[in-house]
Rosetta silent file (secondary structure, phi, psi, omega in degrees, C-alpha in Angstrom):
SEQUENCE: MATRYDPFRDVDRVFNSVLRQVPATPGMPLDLYRDGDEFVAAVDLPGVDPKSIDIDVEEHTLTISAERSAHVGENVQWLSHERPTGTFARQLTLGNGVALDGIKASYRDGVLTLTIPVAEAAKPRKISVSVDQSDGATIEGESTETAREPVNA
SCORE:     score description
SCORE:     0.000 S_00000001
   1 L     0.000  134.352 -178.323  -67.113   52.709   89.457 S_00000001
   2 L   -90.050  139.432  177.493  -64.323   53.515   87.002 S_00000001
   3 L  -101.721  128.580  178.637  -63.091   50.923   84.532 S_00000001
   4 L   -88.805  138.123  178.772  -59.386   50.898   83.849 S_00000001
   5 L   -97.354  124.774  178.132  -58.252   50.384   80.293 S_00000001
   6 L  -118.697  102.211 -177.403  -55.249   48.088   79.843 S_00000001
   7 H   -65.176  -25.506 -179.236  -54.061   48.096   76.216 S_00000001
   8 H   -71.843  -26.519  177.523  -51.654   45.216   76.864 S_00000001
   9 H   -65.254  -40.090  177.489  -54.517   42.925   77.835 S_00000001
  10 H   -66.889  -40.413  177.717  -56.000   43.344   74.337 S_00000001
  11 H   -63.523  -43.501  177.785  -52.604   42.741   72.718 S_00000001
  12 H   -61.827  -39.604 -179.323  -52.157   39.587   74.823 S_00000001
  13 H   -63.865  -44.864  178.593  -55.637   38.385   73.853 S_00000001
  14 H   -65.314  -45.070 -179.982  -54.919   38.827   70.117 S_00000001
  15 H   -59.953  -44.455  179.954  -51.465   37.277   70.455 S_00000001
  16 H   -67.362  -34.904  178.821  -52.836   34.217   72.302 S_00000001
  17 H   -68.497  -35.067  176.955  -55.636   33.708   69.762 S_00000001
  18 H   -67.894  -42.361  179.993  -53.067   33.684   66.936 S_00000001
  19 H   -63.124  -32.370  179.420  -50.876   31.204   68.810 S_00000001
  20 H   -67.496  -27.811 -177.829  -53.804   28.828   69.252 S_00000001
  21 H   -84.680  -22.929 -178.761  -54.284   28.624   65.489 S_00000001
  22 L  -113.271  111.883 -179.506  -50.629   27.951   64.642 S_00000001
  23 L   -63.775  147.655 -179.111  -49.123   24.917   66.385 S_00000001
  24 L   -69.200  -26.953  178.945  -45.713   25.437   67.976 S_00000001
  25 L  -121.680  158.092  178.778  -44.392   22.283   66.291 S_00000001
  26 L   -61.752  155.480  179.849  -45.101   20.866   62.849 S_00000001
  27 L   -70.373  -16.342 -179.145  -48.084   18.551   62.503 S_00000001
  28 L  -136.744   69.658  177.928  -45.812   15.737   61.296 S_00000001
  29 L   -66.134  145.302 -178.416  -42.437   15.840   63.056 S_00000001
  30 E  -141.533  154.922  170.336  -40.044   13.213   61.733 S_00000001
  31 E  -111.274  139.230  179.212  -36.663   11.654   62.323 S_00000001
  32 E  -133.498  127.168 -179.629  -34.633   10.601   59.286 S_00000001
  33 E  -150.553  164.627  176.633  -31.502    8.465   59.448 S_00000001
  34 E  -105.868  134.171  178.640  -29.484    5.904   57.530 S_00000001
  35 E  -128.895   94.314 -178.992  -29.125    2.390   58.908 S_00000001
  36 L    66.303 -118.307 -176.638  -26.751    0.348   56.747 S_00000001
  37 L   -96.632   25.168  177.318  -28.269   -0.119   53.290 S_00000001
  38 E  -150.642  152.540  172.590  -31.525    1.719   53.985 S_00000001
  39 E   -98.201  145.154  179.942  -32.859    5.091   55.046 S_00000001
  40 E  -126.953  129.567  174.817  -35.492    5.190   57.780 S_00000001
  41 E  -116.642  121.594  176.778  -38.058    7.944   58.325 S_00000001
  42 E  -109.748  115.965 -174.949  -40.045    7.833   61.580 S_00000001
  43 E  -111.651  124.033  177.724  -43.042   10.191   61.466 S_00000001
  44 E   -76.994  119.413  178.152  -45.049   10.995   64.609 S_00000001
  45 L  -137.153   57.297 -178.899  -48.773   10.658   63.865 S_00000001
  46 L   -67.076  141.002  178.248  -50.483   10.054   67.230 S_00000001
  47 L    76.792    7.297 -179.837  -54.265    9.825   67.099 S_00000001
  48 L   -92.751  133.680  174.362  -54.333    9.373   63.329 S_00000001
  49 L   -70.095  122.958 -178.672  -56.522    6.683   61.838 S_00000001
  50 H   -56.013  -25.640  178.833  -54.140    4.466   59.801 S_00000001
  51 H   -69.839  -19.086 -179.571  -56.747    4.351   57.004 S_00000001
  52 H   -88.012   -6.470 -178.712  -56.315    8.121   56.502 S_00000001
  53 L   -78.542  129.641  179.872  -52.572    7.835   55.840 S_00000001
  54 E  -128.836  127.969 -179.639  -51.681    8.274   52.174 S_00000001
  55 E  -124.659  124.954 -179.897  -48.130    7.848   50.808 S_00000001
  56 E  -128.157  146.798  172.552  -47.259    8.704   47.207 S_00000001
  57 E  -126.291  121.518  176.091  -44.006    8.730   45.263 S_00000001
  58 E  -129.941  120.463 -171.810  -43.822   10.760   42.067 S_00000001
  59 L    55.161 -114.312 -179.910  -40.442   11.022   40.394 S_00000001
  60 L  -116.178   26.650  178.487  -38.187   11.675   43.403 S_00000001
  61 E  -114.452  122.043  177.364  -40.754   13.307   45.704 S_00000001
  62 E  -101.122  124.403 -179.360  -42.290   11.283   48.532 S_00000001
  63 E  -116.703  128.675  176.803  -45.520   12.778   49.904 S_00000001
  64 E  -116.040  128.351  174.585  -47.088   11.687   53.189 S_00000001
  65 E  -134.266  149.089 -179.091  -50.554   12.938   54.147 S_00000001
  66 E  -155.216  162.242 -179.657  -52.794   12.018   57.050 S_00000001
  67 E  -128.239  135.868  176.349  -55.867   13.304   58.857 S_00000001
  68 E  -120.792  124.451  179.944  -56.498   13.705   62.584 S_00000001
  69 L   -97.269  159.270 -179.107  -60.064   14.343   63.781 S_00000001
  70 L   -78.317  -27.915  178.945  -61.084   16.015   67.038 S_00000001
  71 L    54.743   49.132  176.344  -63.531   13.204   68.039 S_00000001
  72 L  -129.768  162.963  179.935  -65.744   15.425   70.179 S_00000001
  73 L   -75.870  173.786 -177.410  -69.447   16.128   70.280 S_00000001
  74 L   -74.377  -30.053 -174.790  -71.224   19.136   68.822 S_00000001
  75 L   -94.964   26.279 -178.054  -72.056   20.783   72.157 S_00000001
  76 L   -81.136  136.512  172.881  -68.482   20.851   73.417 S_00000001
  77 L  -109.139  111.024 -177.024  -67.126   24.045   74.922 S_00000001
  78 L   -67.435  133.411  171.758  -63.335   24.035   74.507 S_00000001
  79 L  -100.536  -32.712  174.870  -61.281   25.020   77.542 S_00000001
  80 L  -153.873  134.780 -177.354  -57.984   24.339   75.824 S_00000001
  81 L  -137.769   83.676 -174.953  -57.418   23.181   72.235 S_00000001
  82 L  -104.705  -23.282 -178.997  -53.681   22.626   71.621 S_00000001
  83 L   -78.014  125.060 -177.580  -53.585   19.362   69.703 S_00000001
  84 L   -69.323  142.551  176.142  -53.636   20.055   65.981 S_00000001
  85 L  -128.065  165.320  179.413  -56.451   18.544   63.932 S_00000001
  86 E   114.036 -159.113 -179.226  -57.157   18.416   60.234 S_00000001
  87 E  -100.406  133.187 -179.866  -55.145   17.195   57.274 S_00000001
  88 E  -120.187  147.686  178.229  -51.359   17.222   57.434 S_00000001
  89 E  -142.364  148.626  178.482  -48.860   16.694   54.643 S_00000001
  90 E  -143.606  138.929  178.499  -45.097   16.363   54.435 S_00000001
  91 E  -121.970  141.354  175.030  -42.847   16.006   51.386 S_00000001
  92 E  -124.309  134.217  174.476  -39.353   14.579   51.133 S_00000001
  93 E   -93.180  120.767 -177.581  -37.157   14.911   48.075 S_00000001
  94 L   -97.351  141.240  179.411  -35.348   11.635   47.487 S_00000001
  95 L   -78.597 -177.952 -179.670  -32.033   11.463   45.684 S_00000001
  96 L   -75.159  -14.042 -173.986  -31.054    9.186   42.818 S_00000001
  97 L   -88.857   17.918  179.120  -29.388    6.704   45.154 S_00000001
  98 E  -118.501  152.957  178.715  -32.556    5.113   46.530 S_00000001
  99 L   -91.961   96.978 -175.580  -34.693    2.231   45.250 S_00000001
 100 H   -62.311  -31.559 -178.524  -38.126    3.859   44.896 S_00000001
 101 H   -78.669   -5.887 -179.104  -39.847    0.561   44.143 S_00000001
 102 H  -106.989   11.604 -178.685  -38.622   -0.981   47.425 S_00000001
 103 L   -69.807  134.737  178.972  -40.113    1.542   49.902 S_00000001
 104 E  -125.800  148.565 -179.200  -42.046   -0.078   52.763 S_00000001
 105 E  -132.834  142.282  174.296  -44.297    1.549   55.372 S_00000001
 106 E  -142.048  152.268 -178.378  -45.610    0.406   58.753 S_00000001
 107 E  -128.859  122.568 -178.590  -47.678    2.141   61.451 S_00000001
 108 E  -150.918  133.489  176.776  -47.388    1.227   65.107 S_00000001
 109 L    52.939   37.908  176.965  -48.072    3.095   68.361 S_00000001
 110 L    81.059    9.230 -179.956  -48.711    6.377   66.537 S_00000001
 111 E  -121.323  124.288  174.043  -45.481    6.268   64.538 S_00000001
 112 E   -90.269  123.403  179.768  -45.338    5.793   60.772 S_00000001
 113 E  -114.293  121.946  176.149  -42.041    4.168   59.791 S_00000001
 114 E  -107.354  130.979  175.915  -40.853    4.290   56.184 S_00000001
 115 E  -110.813  119.673 -175.106  -37.952    2.107   55.092 S_00000001
 116 E  -118.335  106.219 -176.981  -36.273    3.352   51.918 S_00000001
 117 E   -71.209  148.296  174.238  -33.594    1.002   50.531 S_00000001
 118 E   -74.915  136.574  179.280  -30.388    2.281   48.974 S_00000001
 119 L   -65.722  148.166  179.860  -30.235    1.456   45.253 S_00000001
 120 H   -56.423  -39.354 -178.023  -27.758   -1.247   44.217 S_00000001
 121 H   -66.761  -21.428 -177.496  -25.921    1.224   41.988 S_00000001
 122 H   -95.649   -5.649 -179.821  -25.361    3.533   44.979 S_00000001
 123 L   -75.398  145.672  178.432  -23.965    0.880   47.334 S_00000001
 124 L   -66.530  145.057  179.848  -20.213    0.905   47.925 S_00000001
 125 L  -134.085  157.719  174.775  -18.213   -1.721   46.015 S_00000001
 126 E   -93.343  141.834  177.015  -14.665   -2.974   46.032 S_00000001
 127 E  -114.130  121.547  178.779  -12.543   -2.571   42.909 S_00000001
 128 E   -88.371  151.004 -178.747   -9.882   -5.168   42.382 S_00000001
 129 E  -115.170  127.632  175.093   -6.638   -4.247   40.687 S_00000001
 130 E  -107.850  144.835 -178.034   -4.900   -6.577   38.254 S_00000001
 131 E  -106.679  128.178  177.316   -1.259   -6.089   37.333 S_00000001
 132 L   -85.254  118.131 -175.125   -0.111   -6.519   33.729 S_00000001
 133 L   -77.743  -11.275 -174.024    3.222   -8.341   33.872 S_00000001
 134 L   -65.277  -55.201  179.117    4.338   -7.339   30.341 S_00000001
 135 L  -125.199   -3.251  176.709    5.729   -3.855   31.044 S_00000001
 136 L    74.262    5.920 -175.233    4.444   -3.194   34.575 S_00000001
 137 L  -104.929  -11.476 -175.619    2.846    0.103   33.511 S_00000001
 138 L  -100.797  129.924  174.548   -0.781   -0.920   32.878 S_00000001
 139 E  -123.494  125.617  179.016   -3.326   -1.132   35.666 S_00000001
 140 E  -114.140  138.432  178.009   -6.824   -2.314   34.842 S_00000001
 141 E  -107.977  151.650  179.183   -9.751   -2.034   37.233 S_00000001
 142 E  -139.761  131.327  179.095  -12.774   -4.271   37.431 S_00000001
 143 E   -80.173  130.090  177.150  -15.941   -3.641   39.438 S_00000001
 144 E  -134.515  159.341  178.242  -16.905   -6.536   41.695 S_00000001
 145 L   -81.568  -30.478 -179.750  -19.481   -7.044   44.406 S_00000001
 146 L  -126.041  157.623 -178.328  -17.000   -8.724   46.780 S_00000001
 147 L   -72.919  142.528  176.822  -13.315   -8.217   47.410 S_00000001
 148 L  -100.880  162.051  175.450  -10.889  -10.578   45.614 S_00000001
 149 L   -68.132  142.369 -179.627   -7.655  -11.955   46.872 S_00000001
 150 L   -66.275  148.024 -179.899   -4.695   -9.731   45.895 S_00000001
 151 L   -84.195  128.323  178.737   -2.676  -10.785   42.885 S_00000001
 152 L   -79.567  128.955 -177.946    0.899  -11.726   43.748 S_00000001
 153 L   -91.151    0.000    0.000    3.386   -9.892   41.548 S_00000001
């Protein structure tokens, strides 16, 4: 019996083995948005033990790392192994307009949620204008937290 050689079958086998080692999506996909006076980062970490989650802030770099184990026995023969396991890390560079000391984190239903408050100095403020009645040419501004009633000229 003759055996036919198919070179594309070998290429497909190599290609599929490479794809199994590199996940199609990142190990820590996240959504990042601003909600009023805070930024919110929602990081998908399904199957991660919350005790393995580590969050560090150094200067303006926020680093999130976590570990996901396979939780299978030693004599397991894999039929399909698509869920990534191991240690994952993600870094975010934070700007000067956030309050680094006010960051809060919570983990629920496989989602890590980080709340990053906007710094007071970066929040929008109203500037009131006073009119100098002496020559009408001088305008002085004053920074305030709340808007003032306009000055009647």
